[in-house]
C-alpha positions in Angstrom: -155.4 -27.7 -123.1 -151.9 -26.9 -124.3 -150.9 -26.1 -120.7 -152.2 -29.4 -119.3 -148.9 -31.4 -119.6 -147.1 -28.6 -117.8 -149.7 -28.4 -115.0 -149.7 -32.2 -114.7 -145.9 -32.3 -114.5 -145.9 -29.6 -111.9 -148.5 -31.4 -109.7 -146.5 -34.7 -110.1 -143.3 -33.0 -109.0 -144.9 -31.5 -106.0 -146.3 -34.9 -104.9 -143.0 -36.5 -105.5 -141.1 -34.0 -103.4 -143.3 -34.5 -100.3 -141.2 -36.0 -97.5 -141.9 -38.9 -95.2 -144.2 -38.2 -92.2 -142.2 -40.1 -89.6 -141.6 -37.9 -86.5 -137.9 -37.8 -85.5 -137.0 -39.3 -82.2 -137.0 -37.2 -79.1 -134.0 -36.8 -76.8 -133.8 -39.2 -74.0 -135.7 -38.3 -70.8 -134.6 -41.3 -68.8 -132.0 -44.1 -69.0 -132.8 -47.1 -71.2 -131.6 -50.6 -70.4 -131.6 -53.3 -73.1 -131.5 -56.4 -71.0 -130.4 -60.0 -71.5 -129.2 -59.7 -75.1 -126.5 -61.1 -77.3 -124.3 -58.0 -77.6 -122.0 -57.5 -80.5 -119.6 -54.9 -79.1 -117.2 -55.2 -82.1 -114.3 -53.9 -79.9 -114.7 -56.4 -77.0 -116.1 -59.5 -78.7 -119.6 -60.8 -78.3 -121.3 -60.9 -74.9 -124.1 -63.4 -74.2 -126.9 -62.5 -71.9 -125.6 -58.9 -71.4 -127.2 -55.6 -70.8 -126.5 -52.2 -72.5 -127.5 -49.1 -70.7 -127.5 -45.6 -72.1 -128.5 -42.1 -71.0 -128.5 -38.7 -72.5 -127.5 -40.2 -75.8 -124.4 -42.0 -74.5 -123.6 -45.6 -73.5 -123.0 -45.7 -69.7 -122.7 -49.4 -69.0 -122.3 -52.8 -70.8 -122.0 -56.2 -69.3 -123.7 -59.1 -67.6 -123.7 -57.8 -64.1 -124.4 -54.1 -64.3 -126.5 -51.9 -62.0 -129.6 -50.7 -63.8 -130.7 -47.2 -62.7 -134.0 -47.2 -60.7 -135.6 -44.8 -63.2 -134.6 -46.7 -66.3 -136.9 -47.9 -69.0 -136.1 -51.6 -69.2 -136.5 -53.5 -72.6 -136.3 -57.3 -72.4 -134.1 -58.5 -75.3 -133.9 -62.1 -74.3 -133.1 -64.2 -77.4 -132.3 -61.0 -79.4 -129.1 -59.3 -80.6 -127.8 -55.8 -80.2 -125.5 -54.3 -82.8 -123.8 -50.9 -83.3 -125.6 -48.9 -86.0 -124.4 -50.0 -89.4 -122.7 -47.3 -91.5 -123.1 -46.9 -95.3 -119.6 -46.0 -96.4 -120.7 -44.2 -99.6 -124.2 -43.3 -101.0 -126.2 -40.6 -102.7 -129.1 -41.2 -100.2 -130.9 -37.9 -99.6 -129.6 -36.5 -102.8 -131.8 -38.5 -105.1 -135.5 -39.4 -104.6 -136.6 -41.0 -107.9 -133.8 -41.7 -110.4 -136.2 -41.3 -113.4 -137.4 -37.9 -112.3 -134.8 -35.1 -112.9 -136.4 -32.7 -110.5 -135.7 -35.1 -107.6 -132.0 -35.6 -108.4 -129.5 -33.2 -106.8 -126.5 -35.4 -106.7 -124.3 -33.7 -109.4 -123.4 -30.2 -110.5 -122.7 -29.2 -114.1 -119.1 -28.9 -115.2 -115.9 -31.0 -114.5 -114.6 -29.2 -111.4 -116.8 -28.4 -108.5 -114.9 -28.9 -105.3 -116.9 -26.1 -103.6 -120.2 -28.0 -104.0 -121.5 -29.5 -100.7 -123.6 -32.6 -100.4 -124.8 -31.3 -97.0 -126.5 -28.4 -98.8 -128.5 -30.6 -101.1 -129.2 -33.3 -98.6 -132.9 -34.0 -97.9 -133.5 -35.3 -94.4 -137.2 -36.0 -95.2 -136.5 -38.4 -98.1 -139.0 -41.2 -98.3 -136.1 -43.6 -98.8 -134.4 -42.9 -95.5 -136.9 -44.8 -93.2 -136.6 -47.9 -95.5 -132.8 -47.9 -95.0 -132.7 -47.6 -91.2 -135.4 -50.4 -91.0 -132.5 -52.8 -91.6 -130.1 -51.2 -89.1 -128.3 -48.7 -91.3 -128.3 -45.6 -89.1 -125.4 -43.5 -90.5 -124.5 -42.7 -94.1 -121.6 -41.1 -95.9 -123.3 -38.9 -98.5 -121.2 -38.4 -101.6 -121.9 -36.2 -104.6 -121.3 -37.4 -108.1 -120.4 -36.2 -111.6 -117.4 -34.5 -113.3 -113.8 -34.9 -112.4 -114.2 -33.3 -109.0 -117.7 -33.7 -107.6 -117.6 -31.7 -104.4 -117.5 -32.3 -100.7 -119.2 -35.3 -99.0 -121.0 -35.3 -95.6 -121.6 -37.8 -92.9 -125.2 -37.9 -91.8 -127.3 -39.6 -89.1 -130.5 -41.1 -90.6 -133.0 -39.3 -88.3 -133.5 -35.8 -87.2 -135.4 -32.6 -88.0 -132.8 -30.7 -90.1 -129.6 -31.5 -92.0 -127.7 -29.2 -89.6 -128.6 -31.1 -86.4 -128.2 -34.6 -87.9 -124.8 -34.0 -89.4 -121.9 -35.8 -87.7 -119.6 -34.0 -90.2 -121.2 -31.6 -92.6 -118.1 -31.6 -94.8 -115.8 -34.6 -94.8 -113.9 -35.3 -98.1 -113.3 -33.9 -101.5 -114.7 -36.4 -104.1 -112.4 -37.0 -107.1 -113.4 -39.3 -110.0 -110.5 -41.0 -111.8 -111.4 -41.1 -115.5 -111.8 -44.4 -117.3 -108.4 -45.6 -118.6 -109.5 -48.7 -120.3 -110.6 -49.4 -123.9 -114.2 -50.5 -124.5 -115.6 -52.3 -127.4 -119.4 -52.1 -126.8 -121.6 -51.6 -129.9 -122.6 -48.1 -128.8 -119.1 -46.8 -128.6 -118.1 -45.2 -131.9 -114.5 -44.3 -131.0 -111.5 -46.4 -132.0 -109.1 -47.8 -129.3 -106.5 -45.2 -130.2 -109.1 -42.4 -129.8 -110.2 -43.8 -126.4 -106.7 -44.0 -125.2 -106.0 -40.4 -126.2 -109.2 -39.2 -124.5 -108.3 -41.1 -121.3 -104.8 -39.6 -121.3 -106.2 -36.1 -121.8 -108.8 -36.5 -119.1 -106.3 -37.8 -116.5 -103.8 -35.1 -117.4 -106.4 -32.4 -117.0 -107.3 -33.8 -113.6 -103.7 -33.9 -112.4 -103.1 -30.4 -113.7 -106.1 -29.1 -111.8 -104.9 -30.8 -108.6 -101.4 -29.3 -109.1 -102.9 -25.9 -109.7 -104.9 -26.2 -106.5 -101.8 -27.1 -104.6 -100.0 -24.0 -105.9 -102.9 -21.9 -105.0 -102.9 -23.3 -101.5 -99.2 -22.5 -101.1 -99.8 -19.0 -102.3 -102.8 -18.5 -100.1 -100.8 -19.1 -97.0 -99.0 -15.8 -97.6 -102.3 -14.0 -98.4 -104.0 -13.4 -101.7 -105.3 -10.3 -103.2 -109.1 -10.2 -103.3 -109.1 -10.4 -107.1 -106.9 -13.5 -107.0 -109.2 -15.6 -104.9 -111.0 -18.5 -106.4 -113.8 -20.3 -104.5 -113.2 -23.6 -106.2 -109.4 -23.6 -105.5 -110.1 -22.3 -102.1 -112.3 -25.4 -101.4 -109.3 -27.6 -102.3 -107.0 -26.0 -99.7 -107.9 -28.3 -96.8 -106.7 -31.5 -98.6 -103.1 -30.1 -98.8 -103.2 -28.9 -95.2 -104.2 -32.4 -93.9 -107.5 -31.1 -92.8 -109.6 -33.1 -95.2 -109.2 -36.5 -97.0 -109.8 -37.1 -100.7 -112.2 -39.8 -101.8 -111.0 -41.2 -105.1 -113.6 -43.1 -107.2 -111.5 -45.8 -109.0 -112.8 -49.1 -110.3 -110.2 -50.7 -112.5 -106.6 -51.5 -111.7 -105.2 -48.7 -113.8 -107.5 -46.2 -112.1 -106.5 -47.5 -108.6 -102.8 -47.1 -109.5 -103.5 -43.6 -110.9 -105.2 -42.6 -107.6 -102.3 -44.0 -105.6 -99.9 -42.0 -107.7 -101.7 -38.8 -107.0 -102.0 -39.6 -103.3 -98.3 -40.2 -103.1 -97.2 -37.2 -105.2 -99.2 -34.7 -103.2 -99.1 -36.6 -99.8 -102.8 -36.7 -99.5 -105.0 -38.6 -97.0 -106.7 -40.8 -99.6 -109.6 -43.2 -99.6 -110.4 -45.3 -102.7 -114.0 -46.3 -103.5 -115.5 -48.7 -106.0 -112.3 -50.6 -106.3 -113.6 -53.9 -107.9 -110.1 -54.7 -109.0 -108.3 -54.1 -105.7 -107.2 -57.7 -105.6 -105.0 -57.0 -108.7 -102.9 -54.4 -106.8 -102.8 -55.7 -103.3 -99.1 -55.0 -102.8 -99.5 -51.3 -103.9 -102.4 -50.9 -101.5 -100.6 -52.5 -98.6 -97.6 -50.2 -99.1 -99.8 -47.1 -99.4 -102.0 -48.1 -96.5 -105.0 -46.5 -98.2 -108.5 -47.7 -97.1 -110.9 -49.2 -99.6 -114.7 -48.8 -99.9 -115.8 -51.8 -101.8 -118.4 -51.9 -104.7 -121.5 -53.8 -103.9 -121.0 -57.5 -103.2 -124.2 -58.4 -104.9 -123.0 -57.7 -108.4 -121.7 -59.5 -111.5 -118.0 -59.9 -112.3 -116.9 -56.9 -114.3 -114.8 -58.9 -116.8 -115.8 -61.9 -118.9 -112.8 -64.0 -117.8 -113.3 -63.4 -114.1 -114.7 -66.0 -111.7 -118.4 -65.8 -111.0 -117.6 -65.3 -107.3 -115.1 -62.5 -107.7 -117.3 -59.8 -106.1 -118.3 -62.2 -103.2 -114.7 -63.1 -102.3 -113.2 -59.6 -102.6 -113.9 -58.7 -98.9 -112.2 -61.8 -97.7 -109.2 -61.2 -99.9 -108.7 -57.6 -98.6 -109.2 -58.8 -95.0 -106.5 -61.5 -95.4 -104.2 -58.8 -97.0 -104.6 -56.6 -93.9 -106.2 -53.7 -95.9 -108.8 -51.5 -94.2 -112.1 -51.9 -96.1 -115.8 -51.2 -95.8 -119.0 -52.4 -97.5 -121.3 -50.2 -99.5 -124.2 -50.6 -102.0 -124.4 -49.3 -105.5 -127.8 -47.4 -105.4 -129.1 -45.0 -102.7 -132.3 -47.1 -102.2 -130.4 -50.4 -102.1 -128.6 -49.3 -99.0 -131.4 -51.2 -97.2 -129.6 -54.4 -98.5 -126.2 -53.3 -97.2 -126.1 -55.8 -94.2 -127.0 -58.7 -96.6 -123.9 -57.9 -98.7 -121.9 -58.8 -95.6 -123.9 -62.0 -95.2 -123.1 -63.1 -98.7 -119.4 -62.4 -98.1 -119.5 -64.7 -95.1 -120.8 -67.5 -97.3 -117.7 -67.0 -99.5 -115.0 -67.1 -96.8 -115.2 -63.9 -94.7 -115.5 -64.4 -91.0 -118.6 -63.0 -89.2 -116.5 -60.7 -87.0 -114.7 -59.3 -90.0 -118.0 -58.8 -91.8 -119.4 -56.8 -88.9 -116.3 -54.7 -88.8 -116.9 -53.9 -92.5 -120.2 -52.4 -91.5 -119.2 -50.6 -88.3 -115.7 -49.8 -87.0 -114.0 -50.0 -90.4 -116.1 -47.3 -92.1 -116.2 -45.4 -88.8 -112.3 -45.3 -88.7 -111.9 -44.2 -92.4 -114.6 -41.6 -92.0 -113.1 -40.2 -88.8 -116.0 -40.9 -86.5 -114.7 -43.9 -84.6 -114.5 -41.9 -81.4 -118.3 -41.7 -81.4 -119.7 -44.7 -83.3 -118.7 -48.0 -84.8 -118.5 -50.0 -81.6 -120.5 -50.5 -78.4 -118.3 -48.9 -75.7 -118.9 -46.8 -72.7 -118.8 -43.1 -73.6 -119.8 -43.6 -77.2 -123.0 -42.5 -78.9 -126.0 -44.8 -78.2 -126.4 -45.4 -81.9 -127.5 -49.0 -82.0 -130.3 -51.4 -82.8 -131.9 -54.6 -81.6 -132.7 -57.5 -84.0 -134.8 -60.5 -83.3 -132.6 -62.5 -85.7 -129.2 -62.3 -87.4 -128.8 -58.8 -88.8 -126.7 -60.1 -91.7 -129.3 -62.6 -92.8 -132.2 -61.4 -94.9 -134.4 -64.3 -93.8 -134.1 -63.8 -90.1 -133.2 -60.1 -89.6 -136.0 -58.2 -87.8 -135.0 -54.9 -86.3 -137.4 -54.2 -83.4 -135.7 -51.2 -81.8 -133.3 -48.6 -83.1 -131.7 -45.6 -81.4 -129.6 -42.8 -82.8 -127.8 -40.9 -80.0 -130.3 -42.5 -77.6 -133.3 -41.2 -79.5 -136.0 -43.9 -80.3 -136.4 -44.2 -84.1 -139.7 -44.9 -85.8 -139.1 -48.1 -87.8 -142.2 -47.8 -89.9 -141.7 -46.7 -93.5 -143.3 -46.6 -96.9 -142.7 -50.4 -97.4 -144.2 -51.4 -94.1 -147.1 -49.1 -94.5 -148.0 -50.6 -97.9 -147.5 -54.1 -96.5 -150.0 -53.4 -93.7 -152.4 -51.8 -96.2 -152.5 -54.8 -98.6 -152.7 -57.4 -95.8 -156.0 -55.9 -94.8 -157.3 -56.6 -98.3 -157.3 -60.3 -97.7 -158.8 -59.9 -94.2 -161.7 -58.0 -95.8 -162.2 -60.8 -98.3 -162.8 -63.4 -95.5 
């Protein structure tokens, strides 16, 4: 009996780690024409009563008067809308399955500096969560590791496919750097004085800066060749950021953290992106001068400060848009990425234009993630990564994704949620 808890835990972990059973879409065998739809091209405005045709995974025609190939599969989309696939600009999707179960979390390595860790290695393409995300039109995700001062390398993944190798748009994209907290907190559970907190913050930031400077010196030395015993896999992983081959994603929430990230970007001439910048509105001039793109924290959140307006998270997208700063939406939790489009809908209710909101889900993240030549807009020659909704894709009440395609492959839109809904609806039918 003493082994029963161990056996139970093992069985539970095996059950938990089972993947979803949705078969990935097959490559196109014939052209597909989505006919008579409202088409949100993003790049060329909105077309009423238009047709989108794609073949072999690429868009080949868009417009009102286009010739449909004789062998095409025609899908009537009258009264419906076509959108480019939405992009989650930052998430741990595929790295975490159940937050409360440690064996299903592979989003963070131990230790403060792990630039050599790769999100693509840990990514699980069979996660049960993935089908629930794409059900609302989110078809591409930027997978970001967490933890420590330098978490590792992110990856850009399509949300359908057999293996992590064939679904990766970019298996390695950015080095993820976490700016340490630089503020003083007074919560009951914090047992350090303000002076101790300030000292710790200064030490943590100094250590991070020193490591980045060390990595830069290593990169310079490596150009001339290093002895085998002088090579370091962690510092080697940092070399691309100094050679303009890879950007750096800085996680920085507060104003002080944002300014610290901008200082590091300027000092080392890095291609930087700042994520989680809830106080970006407090340093607009600095962001405008630096021309650094921003990945917003979730719009559906509470203000971070007691003296902030209740609508501060809702109005932040509109403020950045007015300031001419490139920005993108994201959600806080991996499973909440399903609500990503509705964050945009809320921002519209608080002053953001619909076109700008759609850009924050499509071309804006595509441009900052370096994939705008393939996705983010509906244009001839780009990937046929798109979806059809019977309602407004930014409205939780009317959005109903009926068809979705990734590189022209038809995606199964059923998921754990829809399966359970069907199951329990039969209960009431049986009771009649």
